[in-house]
A tleap script that builds the chain and sets N, CA, C and O, in Angstrom:
source leaprc.protein.ff14SB
mol = sequence {
  NMET GLY PHE GLN SER SER GLU ILE GLN LYS
  ALA TYR ILE LYS THR THR LYS ASN ILE HIE
  LEU SER TYR ARG GLY LEU MET VAL ALA LYS
  LYS ASN GLU VAL LEU ASN ILE ARG LEU PRO
  ASN GLU LEU ILE LEU GLU LEU ASP ASN LEU
  VAL LYS LYS LYS ILE PHE LYS SER ARG SER
  GLU ALA ILE ARG GLU PHE ALA ARG GLN TYR
  VAL GLN GLU HIE ASN VAL GLN ILE LYS LYS
  GLN ASN ALA LYS LYS SER GLY PRO GLY ASP
  GLY ARG CTRP
}
set mol.1.N position { 0.848 -1.188 0.000 }
set mol.1.CA position { 0.000 0.000 0.000 }
set mol.1.C position { 0.884 1.238 0.000 }
set mol.1.O position { 1.050 1.889 1.032 }
set mol.2.N position { 1.441 1.558 -1.140 }
set mol.2.CA position { 2.329 2.706 -1.227 }
set mol.2.C position { 1.592 3.950 -1.682 }
set mol.2.O position { 0.730 3.902 -2.561 }
set mol.3.N position { 1.947 5.054 -1.071 }
set mol.3.CA position { 1.370 6.334 -1.453 }
set mol.3.C position { 2.350 7.073 -2.348 }
set mol.3.O position { 3.558 7.061 -2.109 }
set mol.4.N position { 1.828 7.703 -3.362 }
set mol.4.CA position { 2.665 8.571 -4.173 }
set mol.4.C position { 2.838 9.882 -3.428 }
set mol.4.O position { 1.962 10.297 -2.669 }
set mol.5.N position { 3.966 10.527 -3.648 }
set mol.5.CA position { 4.226 11.766 -2.915 }
set mol.5.C position { 3.176 12.825 -3.210 }
set mol.5.O position { 2.856 13.622 -2.328 }
set mol.6.N position { 2.624 12.860 -4.432 }
set mol.6.CA position { 1.603 13.856 -4.748 }
set mol.6.C position { 0.327 13.616 -3.938 }
set mol.6.O position { -0.343 14.571 -3.545 }
set mol.7.N position { -0.016 12.340 -3.683 }
set mol.7.CA position { -1.189 12.025 -2.865 }
set mol.7.C position { -0.980 12.509 -1.429 }
set mol.7.O position { -1.893 13.055 -0.810 }
set mol.8.N position { 0.207 12.305 -0.921 }
set mol.8.CA position { 0.526 12.740 0.442 }
set mol.8.C position { 0.494 14.261 0.511 }
set mol.8.O position { -0.038 14.827 1.466 }
set mol.9.N position { 1.059 14.927 -0.493 }
set mol.9.CA position { 1.049 16.388 -0.502 }
set mol.9.C position { -0.376 16.922 -0.558 }
set mol.9.O position { -0.705 17.873 0.152 }
set mol.10.N position { -1.228 16.324 -1.393 }
set mol.10.CA position { -2.621 16.759 -1.491 }
set mol.10.C position { -3.340 16.565 -0.156 }
set mol.10.O position { -4.082 17.442 0.286 }
set mol.11.N position { -3.120 15.421 0.480 }
set mol.11.CA position { -3.757 15.158 1.772 }
set mol.11.C position { -3.261 16.143 2.813 }
set mol.11.O position { -4.047 16.628 3.626 }
set mol.12.N position { -1.965 16.448 2.803 }
set mol.12.CA position { -1.404 17.391 3.756 }
set mol.12.C position { -2.011 18.777 3.550 }
set mol.12.O position { -2.428 19.425 4.511 }
set mol.13.N position { -2.058 19.223 2.315 }
set mol.13.CA position { -2.623 20.543 2.030 }
set mol.13.C position { -4.088 20.591 2.438 }
set mol.13.O position { -4.541 21.582 3.012 }
set mol.14.N position { -4.827 19.535 2.148 }
set mol.14.CA position { -6.248 19.493 2.474 }
set mol.14.C position { -6.481 19.557 3.980 }
set mol.14.O position { -7.416 20.215 4.437 }
set mol.15.N position { -5.641 18.881 4.747 }
set mol.15.CA position { -5.864 18.820 6.193 }
set mol.15.C position { -5.238 19.975 6.953 }
set mol.15.O position { -5.605 20.216 8.104 }
set mol.16.N position { -4.306 20.697 6.349 }
set mol.16.CA position { -3.631 21.760 7.100 }
set mol.16.C position { -4.088 23.156 6.740 }
set mol.16.O position { -3.598 24.127 7.316 }
set mol.17.N position { -5.015 23.286 5.802 }
set mol.17.CA position { -5.493 24.620 5.446 }
set mol.17.C position { -6.931 24.785 5.915 }
set mol.17.O position { -7.777 23.912 5.716 }
set mol.18.N position { -7.177 25.895 6.525 }
set mol.18.CA position { -8.529 26.276 6.911 }
set mol.18.C position { -8.877 27.558 6.195 }
set mol.18.O position { -8.006 28.389 5.934 }
set mol.19.N position { -10.131 27.720 5.881 }
set mol.19.CA position { -10.580 28.964 5.273 }
set mol.19.C position { -11.077 29.874 6.384 }
set mol.19.O position { -11.918 29.476 7.190 }
set mol.20.N position { -10.562 31.083 6.426 }
set mol.20.CA position { -10.952 32.062 7.420 }
set mol.20.C position { -11.452 33.314 6.718 }
set mol.20.O position { -11.001 33.634 5.618 }
set mol.21.N position { -12.360 34.007 7.332 }
set mol.21.CA position { -12.784 35.290 6.804 }
set mol.21.C position { -11.873 36.362 7.365 }
set mol.21.O position { -11.642 36.420 8.573 }
set mol.22.N position { -11.365 37.197 6.503 }
set mol.22.CA position { -10.560 38.303 6.985 }
set mol.22.C position { -11.492 39.402 7.462 }
set mol.22.O position { -12.705 39.324 7.268 }
set mol.23.N position { -10.927 40.422 8.086 }
set mol.23.CA position { -11.756 41.499 8.611 }
set mol.23.C position { -12.431 42.281 7.491 }
set mol.23.O position { -13.384 43.015 7.750 }
set mol.24.N position { -11.962 42.144 6.257 }
set mol.24.CA position { -12.597 42.816 5.131 }
set mol.24.C position { -13.632 41.931 4.450 }
set mol.24.O position { -14.247 42.359 3.473 }
set mol.25.N position { -13.840 40.723 4.930 }
set mol.25.CA position { -14.831 39.834 4.358 }
set mol.25.C position { -14.324 39.014 3.192 }
set mol.25.O position { -15.119 38.364 2.512 }
set mol.26.N position { -13.021 39.023 2.939 }
set mol.26.CA position { -12.456 38.242 1.855 }
set mol.26.C position { -12.084 36.862 2.361 }
set mol.26.O position { -11.708 36.703 3.523 }
set mol.27.N position { -12.185 35.877 1.506 }
set mol.27.CA position { -11.789 34.530 1.892 }
set mol.27.C position { -10.268 34.429 1.798 }
set mol.27.O position { -9.685 34.718 0.753 }
set mol.28.N position { -9.637 34.023 2.881 }
set mol.28.CA position { -8.183 33.925 2.930 }
set mol.28.C position { -7.831 32.540 3.456 }
set mol.28.O position { -8.316 32.136 4.512 }
set mol.29.N position { -7.002 31.822 2.737 }
set mol.29.CA position { -6.567 30.502 3.195 }
set mol.29.C position { -5.395 30.687 4.145 }
set mol.29.O position { -4.420 31.363 3.815 }
set mol.30.N position { -5.491 30.090 5.315 }
set mol.30.CA position { -4.405 30.161 6.292 }
set mol.30.C position { -3.961 28.748 6.624 }
set mol.30.O position { -4.777 27.844 6.801 }
set mol.31.N position { -2.689 28.585 6.702 }
set mol.31.CA position { -2.111 27.283 6.995 }
set mol.31.C position { -1.954 27.130 8.507 }
set mol.31.O position { -1.436 28.024 9.175 }
set mol.32.N position { -2.395 26.013 9.031 }
set mol.32.CA position { -2.188 25.743 10.452 }
set mol.32.C position { -0.734 25.393 10.683 }
set mol.32.O position { -0.094 24.777 9.831 }
set mol.33.N position { -0.217 25.780 11.822 }
set mol.33.CA position { 1.147 25.445 12.181 }
set mol.33.C position { 1.127 24.351 13.228 }
set mol.33.O position { 0.213 24.275 14.049 }
set mol.34.N position { 2.130 23.517 13.191 }
set mol.34.CA position { 2.267 22.447 14.172 }
set mol.34.C position { 2.916 23.032 15.414 }
set mol.34.O position { 3.930 23.724 15.328 }
set mol.35.N position { 2.331 22.752 16.566 }
set mol.35.CA position { 2.843 23.250 17.833 }
set mol.35.C position { 2.974 22.071 18.785 }
set mol.35.O position { 1.986 21.407 19.098 }
set mol.36.N position { 4.169 21.816 19.237 }
set mol.36.CA position { 4.391 20.731 20.197 }
set mol.36.C position { 4.255 21.298 21.603 }
set mol.36.O position { 4.914 22.278 21.950 }
set mol.37.N position { 3.401 20.681 22.409 }
set mol.37.CA position { 3.204 21.137 23.786 }
set mol.37.C position { 3.307 19.956 24.735 }
set mol.37.O position { 3.153 18.800 24.341 }
set mol.38.N position { 3.567 20.270 25.976 }
set mol.38.CA position { 3.601 19.247 27.025 }
set mol.38.C position { 2.456 19.529 27.989 }
set mol.38.O position { 2.285 20.656 28.453 }
set mol.39.N position { 1.677 18.496 28.284 }
set mol.39.CA position { 0.543 18.622 29.190 }
set mol.39.C position { 0.630 17.545 30.261 }
set mol.39.O position { 1.166 16.463 30.020 }
set mol.40.N position { 0.102 17.844 31.443 }
set mol.40.CA position { 0.061 16.813 32.484 }
set mol.40.C position { -0.842 15.652 32.056 }
set mol.40.O position { -1.808 15.843 31.318 }
set mol.41.N position { -0.517 14.463 32.525 }
set mol.41.CA position { -1.292 13.273 32.163 }
set mol.41.C position { -2.773 13.417 32.484 }
set mol.41.O position { -3.619 12.939 31.729 }
set mol.42.N position { -3.093 14.068 33.596 }
set mol.42.CA position { -4.498 14.221 33.985 }
set mol.42.C position { -5.267 15.030 32.941 }
set mol.42.O position { -6.417 14.723 32.626 }
set mol.43.N position { -4.627 16.054 32.417 }
set mol.43.CA position { -5.266 16.889 31.408 }
set mol.43.C position { -5.437 16.123 30.100 }
set mol.43.O position { -6.458 16.261 29.426 }
set mol.44.N position { -4.458 15.328 29.748 }
set mol.44.CA position { -4.559 14.504 28.540 }
set mol.44.C position { -5.710 13.514 28.673 }
set mol.44.O position { -6.445 13.284 27.713 }
set mol.45.N position { -5.871 12.932 29.847 }
set mol.45.CA position { -6.995 12.010 30.060 }
set mol.45.C position { -8.329 12.724 29.908 }
set mol.45.O position { -9.274 12.164 29.352 }
set mol.46.N position { -8.413 13.960 30.401 }
set mol.46.CA position { -9.643 14.737 30.254 }
set mol.46.C position { -9.920 15.040 28.775 }
set mol.46.O position { -11.059 14.948 28.317 }
set mol.47.N position { -8.879 15.399 28.045 }
set mol.47.CA position { -9.045 15.634 26.613 }
set mol.47.C position { -9.513 14.369 25.901 }
set mol.47.O position { -10.403 14.415 25.051 }
set mol.48.N position { -8.906 13.244 26.257 }
set mol.48.CA position { -9.304 11.971 25.656 }
set mol.48.C position { -10.761 11.637 25.965 }
set mol.48.O position { -11.464 11.083 25.120 }
set mol.49.N position { -11.216 11.972 27.178 }
set mol.49.CA position { -12.622 11.740 27.527 }
set mol.49.C position { -13.551 12.584 26.661 }
set mol.49.O position { -14.608 12.110 26.244 }
set mol.50.N position { -13.170 13.824 26.388 }
set mol.50.CA position { -13.985 14.689 25.528 }
set mol.50.C position { -14.057 14.128 24.110 }
set mol.50.O position { -15.100 14.202 23.460 }
set mol.51.N position { -12.950 13.571 23.637 }
set mol.51.CA position { -12.927 12.965 22.308 }
set mol.51.C position { -13.762 11.683 22.315 }
set mol.51.O position { -14.507 11.414 21.372 }
set mol.52.N position { -13.633 10.899 23.379 }
set mol.52.CA position { -14.387 9.642 23.483 }
set mol.52.C position { -15.895 9.905 23.513 }
set mol.52.O position { -16.679 9.139 22.951 }
set mol.53.N position { -16.290 10.995 24.172 }
set mol.53.CA position { -17.706 11.371 24.236 }
set mol.53.C position { -18.176 12.057 22.959 }
set mol.53.O position { -19.335 12.457 22.850 }
set mol.54.N position { -17.268 12.189 21.995 }
set mol.54.CA position { -17.540 12.810 20.687 }
set mol.54.C position { -17.920 14.287 20.801 }
set mol.54.O position { -18.648 14.816 19.961 }
set mol.55.N position { -17.425 14.936 21.837 }
set mol.55.CA position { -17.602 16.381 21.962 }
set mol.55.C position { -16.647 17.073 20.993 }
set mol.55.O position { -16.987 18.099 20.404 }
set mol.56.N position { -15.454 16.507 20.831 }
set mol.56.CA position { -14.469 16.975 19.873 }
set mol.56.C position { -13.996 15.791 19.044 }
set mol.56.O position { -14.032 14.648 19.501 }
set mol.57.N position { -13.554 16.068 17.824 }
set mol.57.CA position { -13.071 14.996 16.952 }
set mol.57.C position { -11.685 14.520 17.341 }
set mol.57.O position { -11.323 13.370 17.091 }
set mol.58.N position { -10.896 15.418 17.962 }
set mol.58.CA position { -9.521 15.073 18.302 }
set mol.58.C position { -9.024 15.961 19.443 }
set mol.58.O position { -9.657 16.956 19.794 }
set mol.59.N position { -7.896 15.586 20.003 }
set mol.59.CA position { -7.256 16.420 21.019 }
set mol.59.C position { -6.941 17.790 20.435 }
set mol.59.O position { -7.165 18.819 21.072 }
set mol.60.N position { -6.417 17.786 19.210 }
set mol.60.CA position { -6.041 19.047 18.563 }
set mol.60.C position { -7.232 19.981 18.424 }
set mol.60.O position { -7.122 21.180 18.681 }
set mol.61.N position { -8.371 19.431 18.017 }
set mol.61.CA position { -9.568 20.265 17.870 }
set mol.61.C position { -9.979 20.856 19.211 }
set mol.61.O position { -10.354 22.026 19.285 }
set mol.62.N position { -9.911 20.058 20.268 }
set mol.62.CA position { -10.285 20.541 21.601 }
set mol.62.C position { -9.346 21.663 22.047 }
set mol.62.O position { -9.800 22.697 22.536 }
set mol.63.N position { -8.062 21.461 21.882 }
set mol.63.CA position { -7.083 22.470 22.306 }
set mol.63.C position { -7.247 23.747 21.492 }
set mol.63.O position { -7.153 24.846 22.037 }
set mol.64.N position { -7.492 23.607 20.176 }
set mol.64.CA position { -7.738 24.787 19.327 }
set mol.64.C position { -8.933 25.580 19.837 }
set mol.64.O position { -8.877 26.805 19.940 }
set mol.65.N position { -10.013 24.871 20.155 }
set mol.65.CA position { -11.229 25.550 20.629 }
set mol.65.C position { -10.991 26.241 21.964 }
set mol.65.O position { -11.430 27.375 22.156 }
set mol.66.N position { -10.309 25.585 22.880 }
set mol.66.CA position { -10.034 26.182 24.186 }
set mol.66.C position { -9.143 27.415 24.039 }
set mol.66.O position { -9.367 28.428 24.702 }
set mol.67.N position { -8.134 27.330 23.171 }
set mol.67.CA position { -7.254 28.475 22.942 }
set mol.67.C position { -8.034 29.631 22.322 }
set mol.67.O position { -7.860 30.783 22.718 }
set mol.68.N position { -8.890 29.325 21.354 }
set mol.68.CA position { -9.698 30.357 20.698 }
set mol.68.C position { -10.599 31.060 21.717 }
set mol.68.O position { -10.685 32.288 21.730 }
set mol.69.N position { -11.263 30.285 22.561 }
set mol.69.CA position { -12.145 30.864 23.577 }
set mol.69.C position { -11.359 31.727 24.558 }
set mol.69.O position { -11.807 32.814 24.923 }
set mol.70.N position { -10.201 31.257 24.983 }
set mol.70.CA position { -9.390 32.015 25.933 }
set mol.70.C position { -8.986 33.361 25.340 }
set mol.70.O position { -9.096 34.395 26.000 }
set mol.71.N position { -8.521 33.345 24.098 }
set mol.71.CA position { -8.085 34.580 23.451 }
set mol.71.C position { -9.257 35.545 23.303 }
set mol.71.O position { -9.111 36.740 23.561 }
set mol.72.N position { -10.421 35.036 22.889 }
set mol.72.CA position { -11.593 35.897 22.737 }
set mol.72.C position { -11.997 36.509 24.080 }
set mol.72.O position { -12.267 37.708 24.153 }
set mol.73.N position { -12.040 35.707 25.135 }
set mol.73.CA position { -12.401 36.214 26.459 }
set mol.73.C position { -11.376 37.232 26.948 }
set mol.73.O position { -11.742 38.242 27.550 }
set mol.74.N position { -10.108 36.974 26.696 }
set mol.74.CA position { -9.044 37.890 27.112 }
set mol.74.C position { -9.190 39.227 26.388 }
set mol.74.O position { -9.028 40.287 26.994 }
set mol.75.N position { -9.496 39.177 25.096 }
set mol.75.CA position { -9.684 40.414 24.328 }
set mol.75.C position { -10.883 41.202 24.832 }
set mol.75.O position { -10.833 42.431 24.870 }
set mol.76.N position { -11.957 40.529 25.218 }
set mol.76.CA position { -13.137 41.206 25.762 }
set mol.76.C position { -12.780 41.893 27.078 }
set mol.76.O position { -13.193 43.027 27.316 }
set mol.77.N position { -12.019 41.219 27.930 }
set mol.77.CA position { -11.609 41.802 29.209 }
set mol.77.C position { -10.749 43.048 28.985 }
set mol.77.O position { -10.912 44.049 29.683 }
set mol.78.N position { -9.846 42.988 28.024 }
set mol.78.CA position { -8.992 44.146 27.733 }
set mol.78.C position { -9.841 45.315 27.254 }
set mol.78.O position { -9.624 46.450 27.677 }
set mol.79.N position { -10.805 45.050 26.379 }
set mol.79.CA position { -11.680 46.115 25.885 }
set mol.79.C position { -12.478 46.740 27.022 }
set mol.79.O position { -12.656 47.957 27.060 }
set mol.80.N position { -12.965 45.907 27.957 }
set mol.80.CA position { -13.721 46.431 29.103 }
set mol.80.C position { -12.823 47.300 29.975 }
set mol.80.O position { -13.241 48.365 30.430 }
set mol.81.N position { -11.591 46.852 30.211 }
set mol.81.CA position { -10.662 47.634 31.029 }
set mol.81.C position { -10.337 48.962 30.367 }
set mol.81.O position { -10.263 49.990 31.039 }
set mol.82.N position { -10.145 48.948 29.063 }
set mol.82.CA position { -9.850 50.179 28.337 }
set mol.82.C position { -11.043 51.127 28.363 }
set mol.82.O position { -10.867 52.342 28.446 }
set mol.83.N position { -12.254 50.580 28.293 }
set mol.83.CA position { -13.454 51.414 28.334 }
set mol.83.C position { -13.595 52.072 29.708 }
set mol.83.O position { -13.997 53.231 29.806 }
set mol.84.N position { -13.261 51.327 30.771 }
set mol.84.CA position { -13.337 51.889 32.122 }
set mol.84.C position { -12.310 53.004 32.312 }
set mol.84.O position { -12.590 54.010 32.964 }
set mol.85.N position { -11.119 52.818 31.740 }
set mol.85.CA position { -10.061 53.825 31.878 }
set mol.85.C position { -10.432 55.119 31.169 }
set mol.85.O position { -10.169 56.209 31.677 }
set mol.86.N position { -11.047 54.997 29.987 }
set mol.86.CA position { -11.352 56.211 29.227 }
set mol.86.C position { -12.515 56.968 29.838 }
set mol.86.O position { -12.514 58.199 29.825 }
set mol.87.N position { -13.506 56.272 30.371 }
set mol.87.CA position { -14.638 56.915 31.017 }
set mol.87.C position { -15.519 57.688 30.038 }
set mol.87.O position { -15.154 57.862 28.875 }
set mol.88.N position { -16.660 58.146 30.501 }
set mol.88.CA position { -17.561 58.875 29.607 }
set mol.88.C position { -16.972 60.223 29.222 }
set mol.88.O position { -16.349 60.893 30.046 }
set mol.89.N position { -17.169 60.619 27.970 }
set mol.89.CA position { -16.690 61.912 27.508 }
set mol.89.C position { -15.237 61.947 27.095 }
set mol.89.O position { -14.759 62.973 26.610 }
set mol.90.N position { -14.516 60.839 27.278 }
set mol.90.CA position { -13.107 60.818 26.906 }
set mol.90.C position { -12.896 60.279 25.488 }
set mol.90.O position { -11.763 60.233 25.009 }
set mol.91.N position { -13.972 59.873 24.817 }
set mol.91.CA position { -13.867 59.304 23.488 }
set mol.91.C position { -13.736 60.363 22.412 }
set mol.91.O position { -13.678 61.558 22.699 }
set mol.92.N position { -13.691 59.915 21.188 }
set mol.92.CA position { -13.539 60.817 20.054 }
set mol.92.C position { -14.820 61.608 19.804 }
set mol.92.O position { -14.751 62.711 19.261 }
set mol.93.N position { -15.945 61.103 20.167 }
set mol.93.CA position { -17.219 61.738 19.811 }
set mol.93.C position { -17.670 62.528 20.969 }
set mol.93.O position { -18.725 63.159 20.913 }
savepdb mol mol.pdb
quit
């Protein structure tokens, strides 16, 4: 069962590219990067349980979602802090 290199390249491209909307509404293909991380065994078991329960398709998908949520929540907190610092009447309008 040998794979030709072109088949492997096509599969790699298909699995490593996601389509994202840019802030201008244009479709932009972005390549996912491989990131090696170390996690405690207990956390890995929890991730495996989420995959086993079919909440996520894979550990990678779960970690991506958790990272995305964390970044979004962090950005919301920063915006709230900046809004409190500026106070009413300190804006451009």
